[in-house]
C-alpha positions in Angstrom: 8.8 -32.7 16.4 10.8 -30.8 19.0 13.7 -32.9 18.3 13.5 -33.2 14.4 13.8 -29.3 15.2 16.4 -29.6 17.3 18.1 -31.9 14.9 17.0 -29.4 12.0 18.7 -26.6 14.0 21.9 -28.2 15.0 22.5 -29.1 11.3 22.1 -25.1 10.8 24.4 -24.4 13.3 27.0 -26.6 11.9 26.6 -25.1 8.2 27.0 -21.6 9.7 30.4 -23.1 11.7 31.4 -24.1 8.2 30.7 -21.3 5.8 32.7 -18.9 8.6 36.0 -21.0 8.7 35.8 -21.2 5.0 35.3 -17.9 4.4 37.9 -17.5 6.8 40.5 -19.6 5.2 39.1 -17.7 1.9 37.8 -20.7 -0.1 34.4 -18.8 -0.5 33.0 -15.3 -0.8 32.7 -12.9 -3.7 34.4 -15.4 -6.4 36.4 -17.5 -4.0 35.4 -21.3 -4.5 34.9 -20.5 -8.2 31.9 -21.9 -9.8 34.5 -22.6 -13.0 35.5 -25.8 -12.3 37.7 -27.6 -10.2 41.3 -26.0 -10.7 43.4 -25.6 -7.9 44.0 -22.6 -5.7 47.7 -20.2 -5.6 48.3 -17.8 -3.1 50.9 -15.2 -3.9 53.6 -14.5 -1.5 53.6 -11.5 0.2 57.4 -10.4 -0.3 56.4 -7.7 -3.0 56.7 -9.9 -6.0 55.1 -12.9 -7.2 56.3 -15.3 -9.8 53.5 -18.6 -10.6 52.7 -21.0 -13.3 49.2 -21.2 -15.2 48.1 -24.1 -17.1 45.8 -24.1 -19.9 44.2 -27.8 -20.8 41.8 -29.0 -22.6 42.4 -32.3 -21.5 39.3 -35.9 -21.6 36.8 -32.8 -23.0 37.4 -30.5 -20.0 38.5 -26.6 -20.8 40.2 -25.6 -17.7 42.8 -23.1 -16.4 44.5 -23.9 -13.3 44.5 -22.3 -10.8 41.2 -21.0 -11.1 42.0 -18.5 -8.5 44.9 -16.5 -8.0 45.7 -14.3 -5.3 48.1 -11.2 -5.0 48.4 -7.9 -3.2 47.5 -4.6 -4.9 50.9 -2.9 -6.5 52.8 -6.0 -6.2 54.7 -6.8 -9.4 53.5 -10.3 -10.9 55.3 -12.7 -13.4 53.2 -15.2 -14.4 54.3 -17.8 -17.0 51.7 -19.1 -18.8 51.7 -22.8 -20.5 49.6 -24.5 -23.1 49.2 -28.3 -21.9 45.8 -28.6 -24.3 45.7 -30.0 -27.4 44.2 -26.9 -29.3 45.0 -23.4 -29.8 44.5 -21.8 -26.5 45.3 -17.7 -24.6 45.4 -16.1 -22.0 43.8 -13.0 -20.8 42.9 -10.2 -18.2 40.7 -7.7 -20.2 39.9 -5.4 -17.0 44.0 -4.4 -16.7 44.8 -5.0 -20.6 46.9 -8.3 -19.7 47.0 -10.9 -22.1 49.1 -13.5 -24.2 49.0 -14.0 -28.1 47.3 -17.3 -29.2 49.4 -20.5 -28.1 50.2 -23.4 -29.8 49.9 -26.9 -28.1 53.5 -27.1 -26.1 53.8 -23.1 -26.3 54.4 -21.0 -23.4 54.3 -17.1 -23.0 55.0 -15.2 -19.7 53.2 -12.1 -18.8 54.8 -9.5 -16.3 52.3 -7.1 -14.7 51.8 -4.9 -11.5 48.9 -6.1 -9.6 45.9 -3.3 -10.1 43.4 -1.9 -6.9 42.3 -4.4 -4.9 39.0 -6.2 -6.6 38.3 -9.4 -8.4 39.4 -9.5 -11.8 38.0 -12.4 -13.9 40.9 -14.4 -16.8 39.6 -16.4 -19.2 40.8 -18.4 -22.7 38.8 -15.8 -25.1 39.0 -18.6 -28.4 36.3 -19.3 -29.6 33.5 -20.6 -26.8 36.2 -22.1 -24.4 35.5 -19.6 -21.8 31.8 -20.5 -21.4 33.1 -24.2 -21.9 34.9 -23.2 -18.4 38.4 -21.7 -19.0 38.2 -19.1 -16.7 39.1 -17.9 -13.1 39.3 -14.9 -10.9 42.4 -12.9 -10.2 42.0 -11.9 -6.4 43.7 -8.8 -5.6 44.0 -7.7 -2.1 44.8 -4.3 -0.4 48.8 -3.5 -0.6 
């Protein structure tokens, strides 16, 4: 019984260490390690302006926005090239900061440019039909300036 308790205690310590490392590298935490699918994470540069690409897709029945986490600094200029790589109309909105693109047909792109708001987490998603519920959602993580 004592050896079983020690083994379980050892496992708990390992899990805590892994969680601490993941938290330190931004892989989990408030909105990190997104529950919204397996999209990739893009971390913006610290140069004062950021330019990145976002793909909207519904391949093989998986509705995704890639990346599903974007990290920027408050006050920095952000340019996002949004491309619809899917087979149906999609769009992209960050409603809490009033940023959006028009509906995009398959193959179309649009460019968003905005100044990153105050530090916090802001949800972005495809507002068409039930695409958000199906997984087309992500998080804009804004850190302090």
